[in-house]
N, C-alpha and C positions, 0 to 999 in steps of 0.2 A: 597511420588511418589515412584513408584518403581523400578529398575533399567531396565526393558524395556522399562518405560515411557520415563524415561531418554536419553536413545537412542535414542528411535525414536525423541523426542527434537531435538538432535542431529543429526544426521541421515536430517533432515528438515532442522536444520537452514546451515549444511555445503551444500548443493546443493543448497539452496535459497543463497547462495553467491558464490559460482562457477557458478548460472547461470545470477546470476548480473555481473560478472566480465567479464561472455562470451559476455551481450550482452553492453559493455559497451566498448567489445574491434571491436566489428559489426556495430557501430553508426555511421556512414560517412555522408556526405552533399549529397542529390541526392538522396539518398534510401529511400527504399519505407517504412513508417512505419507499415502499415500490415505485411508486407512481414519479417521487422527486429521483429517484437512482435510474426510473429508464428515459426522464428527460435528458439527465447532464447525459448516461450512453447515448441515447439516439443526437445528440448535441457532436459529439469526438462523430461520427458513425457520418453523420448531415457533413462535416467540414472534412471529410475522408482520410479520419484514422481509423484504428481498429484500439480495443479495445486491450491493454494490458493483462489487464487482469479486475473482477467486477468491480464496481464502486462499492470502497468500504465506510457503513457508517457504523463508526465504534461510539456507541451512547452512555456515558457518565462513567461509570467504571472499570468499562470494556475497555480494554485496553486499542484491544485491533482484532481483524477480522472477522467482520459479520456482514452481510448483505441481504435484503430482503429475499425470500423466496419467491414463484409466481404467484401462490397462496396469500402472501401475506397482508395481514390487516392493520400493521404498526403505525400510529402519527408519534408523528414529533411534539413534544410535548414543551409548556413552558419552562424553562427555569435547565432544562438538557442538554449538557454540555455536550459536544456534535463532533467528534474525527473525521474530518469527511477527506477522505483518502483516493484520488485518483489517477488512475494507470494509462497512458495513451502506448500506442507503435505505430508506426511507419515502418511497412517493409519487416517488421520483430528488434527495430530500435527505438528504445525505450525512454519514456519520458514518466517521474513518479512523482509528486508531489500530494503534500497536505495540508490541512489547516485544521482550527479547531473554532469552532462559532457556539457560543452562548444564548438562547433562543431569551430573550425575552428579560435577562437578567444581566447584573458585571457580578456575584458573587466570587466568580472565579477570572475577574478580567487578568488579575497579577498571576497568577498561574499559567496564562495563555501569554503573555510577556514575556515570562520565563521562558519559556517554550523558542518562541520566535528570538529571543537575546542568544538565548542560548545555541541554537541552530547559525545565528549569524557568527557567532562568532571561532565556529565551526567551518564555517565559509571563508572566512578574514585567512584562518592559518592555513588552510589544505592546502597542499600544494605537491610537487615531486621530492620525496625523498625525505617527507612529514610521516610517521611512524602513528598508525592509525591508534595507538594508543595513547599519545599525543592530543591528538581530537580528543579524545571521551575525556582526558583530563580537563581539558576546557568545557566541555560540556557539563560535567560534572560541578565544576568549581561553578559557573555561572548562574544553575539552577542549585545549588545550595545555599546561594546569595542571597535568593528571594525566599530561601524556609522552606523548600521542597524536597523532594529525592530524584532520581532521575531513577528509570524503571532498568535494574542491570541487566534485565533477560531480554529487551527488543532493541535490535540494533538495527541502523544503517545497513547498508550493502551496496559491494559491485555488480555493477551490470553490465552483460552483455547481451547482445544482436538473440532476441530468443530465450533470454537468462536474464531472469529478473534478480535471481539470488546468485550470484555465481562463482559464491566461496572465499570471500571476504567479507569480514564483518568489521561495521563502526562505532565501535561500542559507545554509550553516552556513561560510562565511567572510566576513569584512569587506568589504563593497563600498559603493564612494563612489556617490551618485547614488541611483537606481532608484527604482520607485514607492515611493509610502507609503500608506498603511493607512489606513484610512476606517471611519466607522461600520455598520456591520450586514455588514459583510468577513465572509466565513466561509472560515478559513485552516490547515492543517495545517501544524504544526513539527515536523520529522522527524531531527535530528541523527545522522548515521552516523560513529561515531569509528572508526577503525581504525592497527594500529600496522606500516602496509603503506606504500603509495604516496601515498595520498591522493584517488586517483582511481581509478576503474571505468570497463568496456568489455568487449564480448564481439558474438558474433554468435549464439550458442545459443538454439536454436527453448527459450523458459521454457513453452510450451503455455500463455501468456496470449495472446488472440486481441484484435484489436478489426477493426468492418467501417470498410472505408477508403471505401468507393463502392456502392452501390447502381446496376446498368447489368443491359442483356441479358445474358443469358448462353446457349449456345444444347445446356441440357441442365435437364430439368423437376425434378426430385431434388434440383441444384445450387440452382436458382432459388428453390425452395419452402423449403430450406435460409437463402440468404441472405435472404427476405422474414419467417422467423422470427425470425432474429437481428436483424435490424432491428426488429421487432416488440416482440419482448420485453426487448432491451437497450438498446435507445434510446441507443445512438452509448457506453457503458459497454462494458469490457472481459469480456470471459467465457470460460472451459473449455472444451477438446474435451468431457471428460467431461458436462458440464454437455447435451450437444447430444443425446446419447443419451435422454433421457427424453422426444423428439419426433423423434428420426428413425432407425430402426435401422440404415441404411448411413449415419452421419452425418458419420465419420473421412474414409472416399472421397470424401465430398462436401466437405466442411473443405479438404480438398486440392486439390477442383479450382478450391475458389474463391480460393484461396492463389496457384495457377498463373496466376488469372485476373487476379490485382492486385483482388481484390475484398475481400478479410480480409490481414492482416498478422499477427506474431506480433512480441511484443514480446522482446529479444533480454535472454538471464541476461549482468547485470552482476554480473563478475566484480570482485573488486578486482585492480590491477594490479601492488600488488607481492608477490601472493598472502598480503598483511594477513589476519589475522584481523579482523571487523566487528560490532561491535555498534551497535544503533538504538531509540531510544523516539520515538514520535509519539501527539500528539495532536491534534484538531479543536477551536478555540477561534472562537467568535462577536465583534468587536470590537465593543464598546458602549462608550454616550457617555462612561461611567466610567471605562472600560479593556478587558477582555473577560471573556467566560465562559467556562469550562472546559466544550464539550459531553460528552465522552468521558471524564469522569469514574466 
């Protein structure tokens, strides 16, 4: 990895961290989720960055994958447990980080602490030559010490340029074997903690989309939208509400692309035991001497 690449990874991580803390500071009860999301995303753009994915707001027993649509009327409520997940890229170099906020109460303070400590333990041991299963074991042990369960089927991930999930998963449970970390790897570690079943699933539309393929479709406007999505987002996830900045009838044409199998949505991932969920996340770079936290 050359110095210019390292510089961009660091810039993306720093801005992602700044945007996450900005978001933490403005989330309040009775405020519009759409307004807050757009404030965070505009903060990133105003600082010269781009969004690596739509800002995620996973509330209460939603583990991951939800962002407001352009017509969302949802508001934050007292007692909500909010997972705020923010991703930024600079020229395709990505910083991905998350934290959990409990609005107006402290009923899940211990759960939030468990996710933070599990993340810290994982970061402590992540280095070249360490297997991802060893990291998962440390995460699981820490979470269970608090009396909670890790979510087994939500994992961290290796990141490459313009590639948020590049084939290596970082588990939150102990596993034998599996990939070994190498110097130069960029990885996102994100322990999810629950008082539920420890697994997530679902089929509801999260309002987060990705381009599956580019092919001929007999609709001029839908074709224009497909090409614009390809060129603007370069394979990264996107939100329906972003499309209205460059096409007036984007929602209608997006539905055409979905029906044609060109675009798919990510499903909302609910905790299957209806448990509450907390999350903490950093992006780190594996170095010759250990690792560097990029989203600090």
